[in-house]
PAZAPA-4460 file (N, C-alpha, C; in steps of 0.05 Angstrom, whole numbers, plus 32768, in hexadecimal, padded with zeros to 4 digits):
% residues 304
    n_x    n_y    n_z   ca_x   ca_y   ca_z    c_x    c_y    c_z   seq   type   mol
   7833   884F   8351   7839   884B   8342   782F   883B   8329     1      M     A
   7820   8831   8337   7811   881D   831D   7802   882B   8308     2      H     A
   7806   882E   82F0   77F0   8834   82DC   77D4   883B   82E0     3      R     A
   77CF   8827   82E0   77B1   8823   82E7   77AA   8832   8301     4      Y     A
   77B8   8833   8311   77A2   8837   8330   77A2   885C   832C     5      C     A
   77B0   8862   8329   77AE   8887   8328   77C1   8898   8311     6      S     A
   77B3   88A2   82FD   77C3   88BE   82E5   77C3   88D5   82F2     7      Y     A
   77B4   88DC   8312   77B6   88F0   8314   77D7   890D   8316     8      L     A
   77E1   88F2   8325   77FD   8904   8329   780C   8904   830A     9      V     A
   7810   88EC   82FB   7814   88EB   82E2   7804   8905   82CF    10      L     A
   77E7   8909   82DC   77DE   891F   82C3   77E8   8930   82CC    11      T     A
   77E6   893C   82E4   77F1   895C   82F2   7814   895B   82E1    12      I     A
   781C   8942   82D7   7841   8955   82D6   7834   8950   82B1    13      L     A
   7828   893C   82AC   7821   8948   8282   781F   8962   828B    14      I     A
   7807   8969   8291   7801   8981   8289   7814   8995   828F    15      V     A
   7822   8998   82AC   782F   89AD   82B4   7843   89AE   829E    16      S     A
   784E   899D   829A   7865   8991   8287   7865   89A5   826A    17      L     A
   7845   899D   825B   7841   89AA   8248   7841   89C6   8249    18      A     A
   7834   89D5   8265   7835   89E5   8264   784A   89F8   825F    19      A     A
   7867   89F1   826D   7877   89FD   8268   7881   8A04   825D    20      A     A
   7894   8A19   8257   789D   8A2A   8243   78BB   8A2F   8247    21      Q     A
   78C8   8A22   822A   78EF   8A22   822B   78F5   8A2C   8217    22      H     A
   7909   8A36   821F   791B   8A40   8203   792A   8A37   81FD    23      K     A
   791C   8A2D   81DD   7937   8A14   81CB   794E   8A17   81D5    24      P     A
   7961   8A07   81D0   797E   8A07   81CF   798E   89F0   81C8    25      A     A
   7990   89EE   81B0   79A3   89DB   819A   79B8   89D1   81A5    26      P     A
   79B4   89B7   81A7   79CE   89A6   81B0   79D3   8987   819F    27      S     A
   79E9   897F   81A2   79EA   896D   8193   79EB   8953   81A0    28      K     A
   79DC   8937   819D   79D7   8924   81AB   79FE   891D   81A7    29      P     A
   79FE   890E   81D0   7A15   88FF   81D5   7A17   88E8   81D2    30      H     A
   7A34   88E2   81C3   7A35   88CD   81C5   7A3D   88B7   81D4    31      P     A
   7A3F   88BB   81EC   7A52   88AB   81FB   7A3D   8899   820B    32      A     A
   7A48   887C   820E   7A32   886C   821D   7A2A   8874   823C    33      A     A
   7A16   8869   8248   79F9   8872   825A   7A16   8872   826B    34      A     A
   7A25   885D   8272   7A34   8868   828A   7A50   8873   828E    35      N     A
   7A57   887D   8275   7A6D   888A   826C   7A6D   88AB   8284    36      A     A
   7A83   88A8   8297   7A88   88CC   829C   7A79   88E1   8287    37      P     A
   7A71   88F1   8293   7A69   890A   8283   7A60   8924   828D    38      V     A
   7A6B   8935   8284   7A71   8960   828B   7A4D   895B   8299    39      K     A
   7A4D   8966   82A5   7A2C   897A   82AF   7A21   8982   82A2    40      A     A
   7A10   8981   829D   79FC   8996   8284   79FF   8996   8269    41      D     A
   7A11   8985   8260   7A1E   897F   8249   7A01   8972   8239    42      A     A
   7A00   896B   821B   79ED   8961   8214   79F1   893F   8214    43      P     A
   79DD   8930   821F   79DC   8913   8224   79DF   8915   8242    44      G     A
   79F0   892A   8255   79EE   891F   826A   79DB   8919   8283    45      T     A
   79DB   8910   829A   79C3   890A   82B0   79C4   892A   82BA    46      L     A
   79A4   892C   82B8   799F   8945   82CA   79AD   893B   82F0    47      P     A
   79BB   894F   8302   79BD   8941   8314   799D   8948   8327    48      S     A
   7998   893C   833A   7989   8933   834C   7979   8957   8357    49      E     A
   7996   896A   835E   798E   8982   835E   7979   898E   8349    50      D     A
   798A   898F   8332   7971   8996   831F   7959   898D   831C    51      T     A
   7958   8969   8319   793F   8969   831C   792A   897A   832B    52      V     A
   7933   8970   8345   7920   897E   8355   7921   899C   835B    53      N     A
   792D   89A7   8350   792C   89CA   8349   7914   89CB   833A    54      A     A
   790D   89AA   831A   7904   89B8   830C   78E2   89AB   8310    55      F     A
   78E8   8999   8323   78C8   8997   8330   78C2   89AE   8343    56      M     A
   78D3   89BA   834D   78D0   89CA   835C   78BD   89E0   8356    57      K     A
   78D1   89E6   833E   78BE   8A00   832D   78A8   89F3   831E    58      S     A
   78A3   89E0   8322   788B   89D4   8312   786F   89D0   8326    59      M     A
   7875   89C3   8338   7862   89CC   8358   7865   89C8   836D    60      F     A
   787F   89E3   8376   787D   89EB   838F   7862   89FD   838D    61      G     A
   784D   8A08   8379   783A   8A12   8384   7822   8A01   8392    62      H     A
   7831   89EA   838D   7811   89D4   839B   7821   89C1   83B9    63      D     A
   7819   89C9   83D1   7823   89BD   83DF   7817   89A3   83E8    64      P     A
   780B   89A5   83DB   77F9   8981   83E2   7813   8971   83C5    65      S     A
   7819   897D   83BC   782A   895D   83AD   7845   8962   83AD    66      V     A
   7850   894F   83BB   7874   8945   83BF   7871   8935   83AE    67      T     A
   7897   8932   83A5   78AB   891C   8399   78C1   8917   83A9    68      W     A
   78C2   8904   839F   78E0   88F5   839D   78ED   88E8   8385    69      K     A
   7908   88E9   8381   7914   88DD   836D   7910   88C9   836F    70      I     A
   790F   88B7   8364   7912   889F   835C   792A   888E   834C    71      D     A
   792B   889E   8337   7944   8899   8329   794A   88A9   8315    72      S     A
   7961   88AC   8309   7973   88BC   82EE   797D   88B2   82E4    73      I     A
   797C   88A8   82C7   7980   889B   82BF   798B   88A2   8298    74      R     A
   799F   8894   828F   799C   8891   8277   7985   8882   826C    75      P     A
   796C   8886   8252   795C   8876   8246   7970   8866   8238    76      S     A
   7964   8853   822A   796F   8845   8212   7980   8855   81FE    77      H     A
   796D   886F   81FC   7986   8886   81F1   7996   8896   81FE    78      D     A
   79B6   888E   8200   79C2   8892   8218   79C1   88B5   8217    79      P     A
   79B6   88BC   8204   79BD   88E1   81F4   79A2   88F0   8208    80      T     A
   798F   88DF   821A   7979   88E1   8228   7979   88DE   823B    81      I     A
   7972   88EB   824E   7964   88E1   826B   7953   88D8   8274    82      A     A
   794B   88C2   8286   7935   88BF   828E   7930   88BB   82A5    83      E     A
   791C   88D2   82AA   7917   88D4   82CD   7901   88D8   82D6    84      V     A
   7901   88BB   82F0   78E4   88B5   82FE   78E2   88C8   8318    85      S     A
   78D1   88C8   831E   78C4   88DA   8331   78B1   88CF   8343    86      V     A
   78B1   88BB   835C   789E   88B9   8368   788B   88DD   8374    87      L     A
   7878   88DA   836A   7864   88F9   8370   7855   88E1   8386    88      M     A
   784A   88F7   8390   782E   88FD   83A8   782A   8910   83A7    89      S     A
   7808   890B   83AE   77ED   891D   83B6   77DF   8910   83CA    90      N     A
   77C9   891E   83CB   77B7   8913   83E5   77AA   88FC   83D2    91      A     A
   77AB   88F9   83B4   779C   88E1   83AB   77A3   88C7   83AD    92      Q     A
   77BA   88C6   83AF   77D9   88B2   83B1   77EF   88C4   83A2    93      G     A
   77FD   88A4   839A   780D   88A2   838D   7819   8899   8374    94      Q     A
   782D   88A4   8360   7825   88A2   8346   7850   889D   833E    95      Q     A
   785E   8893   8337   7871   8890   832E   7874   88A3   830C    96      M     A
   787C   88B2   8308   7875   88C3   82F7   7894   88C6   82E0    97      A     A
   7893   88BC   82C7   78B2   88C1   82BA   78B8   88CF   82A8    98      T     A
   78C0   88E0   82A1   78C3   88EC   828B   78E1   88F1   8284    99      F     A
   78E0   88F7   826C   7909   88FD   825D   7912   8921   825A   100      F     A
   792A   891A   825D   7938   8934   8254   7947   8932   8240   101      V     A
   7943   893D   822D   794A   8943   8219   796A   8948   8226   102      T     A
   7981   8949   820A   7996   8952   820A   79A2   8969   820E   103      P     A
   79A8   8971   821F   79B4   898C   8220   799A   89A1   823A   104      G     A
   798F   898F   8240   797E   898A   8254   796E   89A4   8256   105      Q     A
   7962   89AE   8244   7954   89BE   823A   7933   89C6   823A   106      H     A
   7931   89A2   8234   790F   899F   8232   7907   8980   8244   107      Y     A
   78F4   8983   8250   78EE   8963   8261   78D1   8963   824A   108      A     A
   78CD   8944   824A   78BC   893C   8234   78AB   8928   8248   109      V     A
   7894   8924   8241   7882   8909   824A   787E   88F9   823B   110      T     A
   7873   88E1   8244   7869   88CF   8229   787A   88B9   8239   111      G     A
   787B   88A2   8223   7886   8881   8226   78A2   8888   820D   112      E     A
   78B1   8881   8212   78BE   8877   81FD   78C2   8861   81F2   113      M     A
   78CF   8854   81DB   78B1   883D   81D1   78C8   8833   81B7   114      I     A
   78D5   8817   81C2   78E8   8813   81A9   78D6   8819   8187   115      P     A
   78E7   8818   8181   78E4   8820   8165   78F2   8803   8148   116      F     A
   78F7   87FD   8137   7904   87ED   812C   78EA   87D7   811C   117      G     A
   78FC   87C6   8106   78EC   87B5   80FC   78EA   87A7   810A   118      A     A
   78F4   879C   812A   78ED   878B   8141   78F7   8792   8153   119      D     A
   78E1   87AA   8154   78EF   87BF   816D   78E3   87AF   818D   120      P     A
   78E2   8791   818D   78D7   878B   81A9   78EB   8775   81AB   121      F     A
   7904   8772   8199   7916   8761   8198   7922   8761   81B9   122      A     A
   7933   877E   81BD   793F   877D   81C8   7932   8778   81EA   123      P     A
   7923   8781   81F8   790D   8776   820D   7906   875E   8209   124      A     A
   7906   874C   81F5   78F6   872E   81F5   791C   8729   81F9   125      R     A
   792B   8727   81F3   7940   871B   81F6   7952   8715   821B   126      A     A
   7948   8734   8219   794C   8737   8235   7940   872C   824B   127      E     A
   7926   8725   824A   7910   870F   8253   7919   86F4   8255   128      L     A
   791F   86EF   8237   791F   86DA   823A   793B   86D1   8249   129      E     A
   794D   86E5   8252   796F   86D5   8256   7964   86D9   8274   130      K     A
   795B   86ED   827B   7958   86F3   8299   7934   86F4   82A8   131      A     A
   7920   86F0   82A4   7903   86E8   82AD   790C   86CE   82B3   132      A     A
   790E   86CB   82CB   7914   86A7   82DE   7900   86B3   82F5   133      R     A
   78EA   86BB   82F1   78CD   86B9   8306   78BF   869F   8302   134      G     A
   78B8   869A   8312   7897   867C   8313   7894   8681   82F5   135      P     A
   7898   8669   82F1   7883   866A   82CF   7874   865B   82C2   136      A     A
   7867   8655   82B9   7849   8644   82AC   7852   8646   8292   137      R     A
   784F   8620   8287   784B   862B   8267   786D   8612   8258   138      G     A
   7861   8609   8243   7879   8603   8238   7897   860F   8232   139      P     A
   78AD   860E   8243   78C0   861D   8231   78D1   8625   8227   140      A     A
   78C6   860C   8207   78C2   8611   81F0   78B3   8628   81E2   141      N     A
   78A1   8630   81F5   7889   863F   81E3   7890   8650   81D4   142      A     A
   7880   865C   81BA   788C   8675   81A6   7883   868C   81B7   143      P     A
   7873   8684   81C9   7865   86A1   81D7   7874   86A5   81F2   144      V     A
   7881   86BD   81F5   788F   86C0   8215   7883   86D6   821F   145      L     A
   7868   86CE   823A   7860   86E2   8246   7869   86E9   825F   146      L     A
   7884   8706   825E   7882   8704   827A   786C   8717   828F   147      V     A
   7862   871E   829F   785C   872D   82AF   7866   873E   82C7   148      E     A
   7866   8753   82C9   7870   8759   82E7   7855   875B   82EF   149      F     A
   7856   875C   830C   783B   8760   831B   7851   8768   833A   150      S     A
   7838   877E   8344   783F   877B   835F   781E   8779   8371   151      D     A
   7824   8766   8386   780A   8755   839C   77F6   8760   83A0   152      L     A
   780A   877D   83A8   77F2   878E   83BC   77E8   879F   83A5   153      Q     A
   77F5   87A1   8387   77DD   87AF   837B   77C1   87AD   836E   154      C     A
   77AC   87B7   836E   779E   87AF   8372   778E   87AB   8355   155      P     A
   779A   87B1   8339   7794   87B9   8321   77A9   8797   8317   156      H     A
   77BD   8794   832B   77C4   877A   831E   77B6   875E   8329   157      C     A
   77A3   8760   8339   778F   8751   8343   7784   8752   832B   158      K     A
   7777   8767   8326   7760   8764   8312   7766   875A   82F7   159      D     A
   778A   8755   82EF   778B   8754   82D4   7782   8733   82DC   160      A     A
   7799   871F   82F3   7798   870A   82F9   7789   86FA   82E8   161      Q     A
   7769   8700   82E7   775A   86E9   82D0   775F   86EB   82B4   162      P     A
   776C   8709   82B2   776F   8702   8299   7779   86F5   8295   163      T     A
   779D   86EF   82A0   77B5   86E5   8297   77A8   86BE   8296   164      I     A
   7799   86BB   82AC   7798   869B   82B8   7781   8696   829F   165      D     A
   7774   86B0   828C   7761   86A3   8271   7770   86A3   8267   166      R     A
   7784   86B9   825B   7795   86AC   8245   7798   869D   8246   167      L     A
   77B0   868F   825F   77BE   8674   825D   77B8   865E   825C   168      L     A
   7793   8662   8263   778C   863F   8262   777A   8643   8246   169      S     A
   7774   865C   8232   7778   8653   8216   7789   8656   8205   170      E     A
   77A7   865D   820C   77BB   8665   81FE   77D4   864A   820E   171      E     A
   77D2   8631   820B   77DE   8618   821F   77F9   8622   8212   172      P     A
   7807   862A   81F6   7821   8625   81F3   782B   8646   81F4   173      N     A
   782F   8658   8207   7838   8664   8210   784B   8662   8226   174      V     A
   785B   8671   8232   7865   8672   8241   786C   8687   8255   175      R     A
   785A   8688   826F   785A   86A1   827C   7865   8699   8294   176      F     A
   787F   86B2   8297   788B   86B8   82B4   7879   86CA   82C1   177      V     A
   787D   86D3   82DB   7876   86E2   82EF   788E   86E9   82F6   178      F     A
   7893   8706   82F8   78A2   871A   8303   7899   872E   831C   179      Q     A
   789E   872C   8330   789F   873B   833F   78A6   875E   8342   180      N     A
   7893   876A   8343   789F   8787   8340   7891   8797   8353   181      F     A
   7896   8790   836D   7893   87A7   8388   7890   87C1   837A   182      P     A
   7873   87CF   8381   7878   87E9   8386   7880   87FF   839D   183      L     A
   788D   880C   839A   789B   881C   83B6   7889   881F   83C5   184      P     A
   786E   882A   83BC   785A   883A   83CF   784C   8822   83DC   185      M     A
   7851   880B   83DB   783D   87FA   83E1   7850   87F2   83F2   186      H     A
   783C   87F3   8410   7852   87E9   8428   7854   87D2   842E   187      N     A
   784D   87B7   8424   7844   879B   8428   784E   8788   8407   188      W     A
   7855   879A   83F6   785E   878D   83D2   7872   877F   83D6   189      A     A
   7884   878B   83EB   78A4   8782   83E0   78A5   8775   83F7   190      Y     A
   789D   8767   840E   7892   8752   8420   788B   8739   8416   191      K     A
   7872   873D   8401   7858   8735   83F0   786B   8720   83E4   192      A     A
   787C   8736   83C8   7894   8729   83BB   789F   8710   83C3   193      A     A
   78B1   871A   83D4   78BE   8701   83E2   78B8   86E7   83F0   194      A     A
   78A2   86ED   83FB   7895   86D7   8400   788E   86C2   83DB   195      F     A
   787E   86CF   83CE   787E   86C8   83B7   788B   86BA   83AB   196      A     A
   78AC   86C4   83B7   78BB   86B9   83A1   78C5   869F   83BE   197      D     A
   78C7   86A0   83D1   78CF   867F   83DF   78B6   866F   83DF   198      C     A
   78A2   867F   83D2   788F   8669   83CA   7896   8659   83BA   199      V     A
   789D   8668   83A3   789F   8661   8388   78B9   8641   8389   200      A     A
   78C7   864F   83A0   78E0   863F   83A2   78E3   8629   83B1   201      Q     A
   78C0   8625   83BA   78C5   860A   83CB   78B3   85FA   83B7   202      Q     A
   78A0   8604   83A6   788F   85F9   839A   787A   860D   837B   203      N     A
   7880   8604   8364   7881   8616   8357   785C   8617   8352   204      N     A
   7854   8609   835A   7832   85FD   835C   7822   8613   8364   205      D     A
   782C   8610   8380   7826   8621   8398   7829   8640   8397   206      A     A
   7844   8641   8382   783F   8661   8386   7825   8668   8377   207      F     A
   7815   8662   8361   7809   866B   8350   77F0   8670   8361   208      W     A
   77E7   8650   8379   77D5   865A   8385   77DC   8672   83A0   209      K     A
   77F1   8673   83A0   77F5   8686   83BF   77F7   86A8   83B6   210      F     A
   77F9   86AF   839C   77FB   86C0   838F   77D2   86C7   8383   211      I     A
   77CB   86B6   8388   77A8   86BB   8387   779A   86C4   8399   212      K     A
   77A6   86B7   83B7   77A0   86B6   83C7   77A8   86CF   83DA   213      A     A
   77BD   86D8   83CF   77C7   86EC   83D4   77B6   870F   83CE   214      V     A
   77B0   8702   83AB   779E   8718   83A9   7780   8718   83B8   215      Y     A
   7775   8701   83B4   775E   8703   83BB   775B   8708   83D8   216      D     A
   7775   870D   83E6   776A   8717   8404   7780   8734   8407   217      D     A
   7786   873D   83EE   7796   874B   83E7   7784   876F   8400   218      Q     A
   7770   8768   83FE   7767   878E   840D   7761   8782   842D   219      Q     A
   7760   876B   8433   776E   875E   844B   7784   8762   845A   220      N     A
   779F   8766   844C   77B8   876A   8454   77BD   8789   8459   221      I     A
   77D2   878A   846B   77D0   8792   846D   77F3   8799   8479   222      T     A
   7809   87B2   8482   7820   87A5   8485   7820   879A   849D   223      E     A
   780E   87A3   84AA   7819   8799   84CA   7813   8781   84D3   224      S     A
   77FA   8776   84B8   77EF   8755   84BD   7804   874B   84A6   225      N     A
   7815   874F   849C   781B   874C   8484   7829   872C   8485   226      A     A
   783E   872D   8495   7849   8710   84A3   7838   86F8   84A4   227      E     A
   7828   8708   84AD   7814   86EA   84B7   77FC   86E9   84A5   228      E     A
   77F4   86F6   8492   77E3   86F8   847D   77EE   86E0   845F   229      K     A
   7810   86EA   845F   781A   86DC   844B   781F   86C5   8453   230      L     A
   7827   86BD   8468   7832   86A2   8476   7814   868B   8476   231      T     A
   77FF   8697   8480   77F0   8687   847A   77E2   867E   845A   232      A     A
   77E4   8695   8451   77E3   868F   8434   77F0   8680   8417   233      A     A
   7809   8687   8423   7826   866E   841C   7822   864A   8423   234      A     A
   780B   8648   843F   7808   8636   844B   77F5   8627   843D   235      T     A
   77DD   863C   843C   77CF   8633   842C   77D0   8625   8410   236      A     A
   77E1   8624   8401   77E3   8631   83E3   77F2   8610   83E6   237      A     A
   7803   8608   8402   7814   85F3   83FE   782E   85ED   8402   238      G     A
   7836   8606   8407   7852   8610   841E   7851   860C   8437   239      A     A
   7870   8612   8435   786F   8606   8457   7876   8631   845F   240      N     A
   785B   8633   8469   7860   864D   8471   7872   8655   8487   241      G     A
   7879   864A   848E   788E   865F   84A2   78A8   8654   8495   242      Q     A
   78AA   8641   8483   78C2   8647   846E   78C6   865E   8462   243      T     A
   78A9   865E   8451   78A7   8677   843E   78AA   868D   8450   244      A     A
   78A7   869D   846A   78B1   86A9   8482   78C7   86AF   847F   245      S     A
   78D8   8698   8488   78F5   869D   8482   7903   86A1   8472   246      T     A
   7903   8691   845F   790C   86A3   8442   7908   86B9   843C   247      C     A
   78EA   86C8   843C   78E6   86DE   842E   78F3   86F9   8443   248      A     A
   78FC   86F1   8458   7912   86FF   846B   7929   8702   8461   249      A     A
   792F   86F0   8452   7953   86E6   8446   7960   8701   8436   250      S     A
   797E   8700   8435   7983   870A   841F   7982   86FD   8407   251      A     A
   797E   86E3   8407   7982   86E3   83E4   795C   86E4   83D6   252      N     A
   7943   86DE   83E5   792D   86E9   83E2   7935   8703   83D9   253      A     A
   793B   8715   83E7   7933   8728   83DE   794F   873B   83C2   254      R     A
   7961   8721   83C4   7974   872B   83AA   7961   8721   8394   255      A     A
   7951   870A   8399   793D   86FF   8380   792C   871D   837D   256      R     A
   7926   8720   8391   790F   873C   8388   791E   8753   8380   257      V     A
   7931   8757   8384   793F   8772   837A   7949   8763   8359   258      E     A
   7950   8754   835F   7955   874B   8337   793F   874E   8324   259      Q     A
   7925   8746   833D   7910   8747   8327   790C   8767   8319   260      S     A
   7904   8773   8336   7908   878C   8330   791A   8796   8318   261      L     A
   7934   8797   831E   7945   879E   830E   7943   879B   82F3   262      Q     A
   7938   8784   82EB   792F   876B   82CD   791B   8786   82C5   263      L     A
   7907   8791   82D9   78EF   87A5   82C7   78FC   87BA   82BF   264      G     A
   7910   87C2   82CA   7916   87E3   82C8   7925   87DF   82B5   265      K     A
   793A   87CC   82B1   7948   87C8   8290   7933   87C8   827C   266      V     A
   7913   87BB   8283   790B   87B9   8264   78EC   87CD   826E   267      V     A
   78F9   87E1   8276   78DC   87FD   827C   78D0   87F2   828B   268      D     A
   78C5   87DF   829A   78AD   87DF   82B6   78A8   87F6   82C3   269      V     A
   7893   8802   82BA   7894   8819   82D6   7875   8820   82DC   270      N     A
   7870   880C   82DB   784C   8802   82E9   7844   87E3   82E2   271      S     A
   783B   87E2   82F1   782D   87C4   82FC   780D   87C7   82F5   272      T     A
   7803   87AF   82E7   780D   8796   82D7   781B   87A2   82BD   273      P     A
   7830   8796   82B8   783C   879C   82A1   783B   8786   8293   274      T     A
   7838   877F   8283   783B   875B   826E   7849   8760   8256   275      L     A
   785F   8759   8254   7872   8755   823C   7868   8741   8225   276      F     A
   785B   8743   8211   785B   8729   81F9   7872   8724   81EE   277      I     A
   787E   870F   81E6   7893   8711   81E0   78A9   872C   81D5   278      N     A
   78AA   8734   81ED   78B9   8753   81F5   78AD   8766   81EE   279      G     A
   788F   8769   81E8   787E   8777   81DC   7873   8786   81FA   280      R     A
   786F   879A   8205   7874   87A7   8223   784D   87AF   821E   281      K     A
   7842   87B5   822E   7818   87B7   822C   781A   87B1   824C   282      M     A
   7808   87C2   8259   77F7   87BD   826E   77DD   87AC   8262   283      G     A
   77D3   87A0   827E   77BF   878E   8281   77A5   87A1   827E   284      I     A
   77A5   87A3   828B   778B   87C0   8293   7779   87CC   8287   285      G     A
   776B   87C6   8283   7757   87D7   826D   775B   87CF   8258   286      G     A
   7764   87B7   8248   7772   87B1   8233   7761   8794   822F   287      V     A
   7744   879B   8218   7738   8782   8213   7745   876D   820F   288      P     A
   7737   8753   821D   773C   8736   821C   7746   8724   81F8   289      Y     A
   7736   872F   81EB   7739   8731   81CD   7750   8737   81C0   290      E     A
   775A   8754   81C9   7778   875B   81BB   778A   8757   81C2   291      L     A
   778C   874C   81DC   77A1   8742   81F1   77A1   8722   81DF   292      L     A
   778C   870E   81DF   7794   8702   81D3   779B   8700   81AD   293      K     A
   7797   8709   81AA   779C   8711   8190   77B4   8718   8187   294      S     A
   77C2   8728   81A0   77DD   8728   8197   77F2   8715   819F   295      M     A
   77E6   8704   81B0   77F4   86EA   81BB   77F3   86D3   819A   296      V     A
   77E2   86DC   8192   77DC   86C7   817B   77EC   86CF   816B   297      D     A
   77EB   86E8   8168   7804   86F3   8149   7821   86EC   8159   298      Y     A
   7825   86EE   816B   7848   86E3   816E   7847   86CA   8179   299      Q     A
   7833   86B5   8173   782F   869D   8179   782D   868F   814E   300      A     A
   782E   869C   8142   7824   8696   8120   783B   868B   810F   301      K     A
   7857   8696   811C   786B   868F   8108   787A   866D   811B   302      P     A
   7864   866B   8128   786C   864B   812E   785A   8633   8129   303      A     A
   783E   8647   811F   782B   8636   810D   7830   862F   80F5   304      K     A
***
C-alpha cells in the first residue's frame, strides 16, 4: 500500500481507467449528508460491493495475475462523490489503489482529491490538533505541528527517519507526533504498532529508541520471530519487554492502534510514510530536505 514501495499496480489501474470508454449521463449533485440513507444508483450514493467488483472484473479480468480486495467504499469529503479503496495484488506486490466515483456512478476518476480554499489545510490541522495523541517530541505550544503516520515494517518509513531526525534537530520549535498506521499487507506491522504503543505507555524516551531499533533490524524481523524481536527491542530501548509484550496483546493496545488508523483515514492517509505540516499532507520519500525545511520555516513565520 505504501506509495513509495511500488507504483506498479496503481499505474495499471490509472492506465486502464484512462483507456475506459463511457457514455456521458447528466446528473445532479446529491445534497444528502455522508451517512444519510440513499437510493441505489442515485447521484451521490455509494456504489455497492457487487458493482465495484464487477467494475474491477471488467477492467482486470483479462489478467489472471491481478487480484483485488475491496478495502472501503465511503463518501469522500464531498458527499456527492464516492471514494473507493481497493487492495490490488500481482506478482510484484500489493498496492492500495484509490479512485473516485462521480454522482450517478457513470465515471471513475483516478488521482488525489486535495483541499481547496483560502486556508485549505485548516480542517486537517484542527483534526490532528484534536486527535493526534501518539508519542510526541518538542514544545506543546510550538507554532508548527508535524504529524507522521508510519508503519514500522515499511522500508520507506525507515528511510525517512533520518530526514525526520535531522529536521527536528534543526527545527527545535516544532511539535512532532508519531502516529501508527500499520498497512494491511505487512504481516508483522500491526504487532509492531501495538508494541510501540505499549513502550510509549511505559516511557516516552524509550519509544524513540524502540522505533529506531525496529527500523535498524527491519530486514531480520519476520512474522514468526516478531514477538521475540520486538520484545528484545523494547528491553534494549529501556522499557520492560515482557510488560510491553503482554500489553501489546491487550484490547486496550489494539484500541489505541485502531484509533490511530481511524485518524489517518479521516485525514486521508492512504500510504506511508505520510507527514502533515500544520495540516498539509505530503509524502516524505524523494522530497529534498531543503524543500521540507522551507515548508516548516514558512509555517513558523507568523510566530517569528
